N, C-alpha and C positions, 0 to 999 in steps of 0.2 A: 621864649625863650625863656625858663623862666630863671632865678636868681639863685638859686643854688647849683645847672645849670654853667652861668657864669663862674659863680667859686668856682668847681672844680676847677674848670678848663681854665681861669688866671692862675690860677696854684700850681693847675701841671703847669707853665707856659713862665712861672717863674721858679721852680727848679731847671727848669732847662736853659734860663738865663745865665741861671749860678753855676752849670756845669760849666759854661762859654767861660764865665767870671771868670771861674778858677783855675782855666787852662790858660792864661793869658798874664791875669793880675796875680802878679805875686805875693802883693798881700790877702792875698784871700788861699791861700794856699794851707792854710789852715782847715777848708773847709770840704777838702775837696770828695776827701770821704765820707761827709756828711750829707754830699747831696747825690751822691753816684750808684746809689741804691735806688735799688725800685721806688717809687714814684708812690703806689697805692701797693699795702701789702706786700706780700711775699709773690713768686711764684709756683702752684702745686706741683708737686715731684713727677707727677707724671708726664707735664711739659716741659722736666726738665732733661726728661730721656732720650734716646735719642727713636725717629720715629724707623719703621718699617719698610720701607718703600716696594712695591713688588709689581714690577713693571705687567701689561695688560698688555693682550697681543694689537696688532693695530687689523687697526677695522678699516676694508676702503670701501667708508664711508664720504657722503655731501651731506654738511654741513645744511647746507640751501637748501636740505628736499627733508622735509617731514618724513618719510617714508623711512630716510633713513636714520632717519633722530629718533625716530619708534626704536628700529634697528638696535642703535646703541643704546639706550636705556634696558630693551629683552636683554642683552648681551649683560648690564654692567645686576640687573632683577638676577638671573641667573646663575652667574659667577653668587650672589651671595647669599642663595638657598643653600647653593652647590656646596660649600666654601662652611657652611651654619650646620646646616641640617646635618650635614654628612660629621657631623661634630657631637650630634644631637641637645645642639642647640639652639633655642629660639631667635629667626635671624630677628636681629633690631635694627634702627631706622639708620638708613647710610646718607651718609653728607656728601651729594653732589656739588657741581660747581660749574666755575669757568668767569671769563670775562662778562660781560652783559650780556652781548648776542648769547652767547653760550647759553649764558639760565636763562634767557625768555624764548632758545628753540628748545631749553629742555621743561620750561615749565606748562609750552602750551604741547610738545609732545602727548605729555602729563595728563594735559586736561583733554585729549582724544583718546585716551585710553579710560574715563573717568565711568566710563559705562558701562565698562567689560566684566564681565561675570565673577570672575574673582582678584582675587586680593593684590594678587601675582599680577594679575593681566592689567591692573590698576596701576600698577606701581607701589605699590603704595609704604613700600618699605624705603621708598629712595626717597627721605624727605632730611630736614628742607633742603632748599634748591638754591638757593646764593650766588653771588660776585664777589669773586675771588681782593683782597684786601690790597693786594700789586695792584690789580689792575685800579685801585682807587690810587694809592699815591704816583700812581701815570699818568694820570691825568687832570690830582691838583698841582704834580708836578707844570703837564704843560701847559694849566691856567697859568702858574707864574710865569710863565717864559711866552705865554701869549701875550699877556697885559705887561712885561717888566721891556721882554728882549728885539729889541730895534734897532736888526742893520745901519740906518744909515747915524744910527744917534753916537755921537760916541766923546760924549762928552766926561769928564773924568767919574771916573765911578761909579758907570752907569753898567747893566752887565754884557754888555756887546766891546766896552771900551775893556773891564774886565776879564772878558775872553782873551780879546788881543793882549792888552798883556802881561796874560800867565799863560800864553800860548799854547789853551786847550783848545788845541783843532778838530777835536775830532767831536765838542760839547754842542751840537747843531742842534742853534733850541726853535728854529720853523719842525723843527724835525726828530723832537721829545724822541716817540714811541719805536723811534730807530739807534737810537744813544740816548737811552735811559740813563746805562749808566757815567756817561760821561758829564749829561746834563747836570745826572744827582751831586758829581762831586762838585762841580763847578760849584751850583747854586748851594752846599751847604758852605762852602768856602766865603762865599758872597754873604748867604747871609749871617753865618760869626763874623764877618768883617765889622758889618753894619750894627751887629751889635753889641760890640765893641766902644765904637767909634760913637754908639748913641748911649754907651752906660759915661764917657766922658763925658759928652757935654752937656747931660741929663743932672749930673753931682760936680759938671765944673771942672775935670778934675786935667790937671796937661798931660797928663802921660801916662800908663799900665804901670806905670811906679809909683805914680802922685798915690800917696794915700789918701783919705780921707782925716778926721779929726775924730775922738769918741769910739773907736774898733774895738769891741770886746776880749775880755782877755779869755781863751782861749782854753787853758790850763786847767780852767773850775768848770766847764760846760758838759756837759755830752751829746753827745753827735746828733740829736733828738734838738738840741737846743739852740746850735750851733746850723741846726739846718733850721729850724724857727728863724733865728734871730737875721741870718741867709735866706730868704723867703719875703722877710717886713724890707729890709733892705731892696731889695729891688723891685719889689711890690707898688709906688709909683711910676715906675717906670713902665711896667710892663702894661697899666688902666690905663696912663697917657695913648700907647700904641691903638688901643681895644678898644678907645672911648667914644673914639668916632662910630666906628659899626654898633656899637651895643645901642649909641642916641637913637640908628639909622631902623636897625631891628624894632627898638621902643616906639616908635614913630616922632622922636623927636626930631625939635628944628637942628635944621646942619647950618651951617655954611659951607654953599658950594661953591660959593667963586671966593676961592681964596686965590691970590696969586701969589704964594710961594710955594712954586714949582720941586722945588725942590725938600722940602719940606716934607711934603705928600709924595712922594717917589720913595723918597723912604720910612714912609708910615707904610705905607704898599706892600715895602719888600720888607719887614719888620714884620709883619703884620699876615703878608701872605707865608713868608719865612718860618716863624715861630707853630704854626698852620703844618706847614708839610713836616718841619719837627717835629714836633706831636705824634699825626698819626707813624711814622717811623716810631716812633718810641714804641706804643700803644702795639705795633705788630710786633719788637721782639719783648714784648711785659704786655699780653693781653690783656686787660681789666674790662667789665662787661660795665663797669659805669661807666668809664674813663672812653671808653665805643661811641658809647652812645649821644651823650655828652656833646662830645666834637665830631657826629655824627650830625646831628643838630647846625654849628657851626656850617660845616660843610658844603653844607645843603644851601646854605642862603650864600653861599657864596659862590660857590657853582651855577644856582637858578640866577644870581643878578648878575653874574660874569656874561652868561651864556643862556638867552628862557627856555631853547631848547632842549639843555644840558643831559643828556639819558641818566646822566650818575647822581642827579639831583634827583629825578623819579626812582632809581634803585634804591636811595637811600629813605625816600620815605616809604617806598615798597617796605625796607628793612625794619623801618620805625615804627610799623604801622602791625607786622607782627610780630615786634618788638612787644606792646604799649598796648596792643587793640586784639587783638587774636590767638592770643594763649589759648592752652585746652580748659579744661575746670576743671581740672585735677594740679594746675598751675598752675588757675588763677586762681582760687580761693583761696588758697594760707599766702598766697603773697599781697590779699587785703588787708590792710590796717587796716580796719573800722568794725565794725561788729553790721552795723549797717547800710554798711553796701553786702556787707554777705547775706544778709538774708534777703537784700533786697536781688540777687542775683542766686541763690534757690532758692526760691519763688519761679524766678525767669528759668531758668536749669526746669525746674520740673514741670513746669506748663506746658515745657515745648514739647517732646513728645507727643502731646494729650494735644495740641493745638495744632497740628500737622498732619492729623490726621482725619478733622473737622470734613466735615464735606462744603463740596465749595460750588453746588448745586445753585443755578440761578430763580430758587423761591420766591412767592412773593415778600412770604416774616422774611428771606435776606435783603434783600432786593430792597428793603427801605433803608436797612441800617451804612448808612455814608461807610464812608474810610475817616473822616474827622468825626466823627461819634465812636465810633471804632477806637479810633487812637487816643483820645481819649480819656476813656477803662482806666479807674485806678487799677492798679493789685496792690488788693492787698498785705503787705510782709509778714502779720500775723497771724490770719485766718488762710490761706492760700484756699479761693472757691473750685471746687469742684465742680473739670468741665463734664459734662456725658458727652460721648458719641454716640450715641443712639442717633435717627430719627424725630427728636421731638421740635416743636418751634421753636421755641431758649435756644438750642442748636446750632438751631440755624441760623440762625441773627449770628454766631459769633464766622465770618468769611476771612478766607488766608491771609486778608488784607491786615490784622492783627498779629499771624505770621510777621510778616514781612514788615511792619511795623515795631516790632520787635526788635528783633535780629537788624537794622537798619541803626538802629537809638543803641542795641548795645552797648558800640565803646564808648555810648555820653553816657549813660550812668558807670561806665569800667571807670571814667572818668572825676567822676565826682560834678558833670554837669547840669545832669536833672536828679531832681528827688526818687527816693526811690518809689515812692506806690505812684506816679504818674508818669506818664509818654507824653511828648507831643506831637499834634495832631501832622497826617502825612499829606502834603503835596501833589 
């Protein structure tokens, strides 16, 4: 993860911690209005409007069969064409999805129709296909309980003991998916209590009524100044919470033979808890920058907890779509450097021509190895015009050049390769 990602994550966590503290510490009441606003910018007006929900007909289909999944997508495609074309409008891209398994089945059914003759049969309007964030929330909460919820652990201030103490009978930690709301309410209460206790211990406060020294005078401060002071006040605590994970991700040495099990348990509660609270806040107030940074963090946590985590793979797929598989129209304006723009324009300029080059095994073409073709430089300023005729020069260019260019396209986008050279193909 990049340093900028950590800055976004820690800054958001500081706001979340500040919101909890203003609810429990009376001497922080003056900061409640300053930290209760949306974390990054305002929500667009369109997102504040009530959604129009149109129930679709019930289809007696089984998602375990690809034939039935194809029929479901056919229904979606026909419905979109009927509504938009009947109104004289062009059919837009229709976002569909579900949980991870539904997303995988929809994508598989769309791949089965990839060679169809018409755009309607190929489901080209059904895009993108993604998983819903609610299912990711459920997965993160299930990970929280899987790590911390132990029925045989009744020590004070553990998750199971607090469930018994608070009489949360329906918060069944071993079956979070079927008791999500009860488990979520217990987890949020548990996390907030740990945040308050950690703050008192870190700043050496006897109780929530004890105020530290050198508090600012809120009468002469704006909301932005109060928010800045509040985040600066809690930042050391947040950095202490995520410090070990950051060192792990950065491949730095971490002491894994710690003997203080209480401290370790508390840090896990705070870190996983803030991850869950942050995800819930993003769902309520969507922000692409916050979501992508937080997705990287969640992916590492899920992968570290369970090596075969399917949602870790789903997040990786989503990040690849966002950072490496954008269309030319979306990609070029988003690149900040002219060097990358020129390189990408040359690549997109040559791809249609390269795809039509013959792949026949002529004696001249056989001499060209993939390594030689891969190291052939691309000159951004004076693009070479490649002839499609059956000349010896054109026969030397094989399809490996096209494959090399496409496979290394993400590296060029991220700036890992200079625009004039490609790596050899192994």
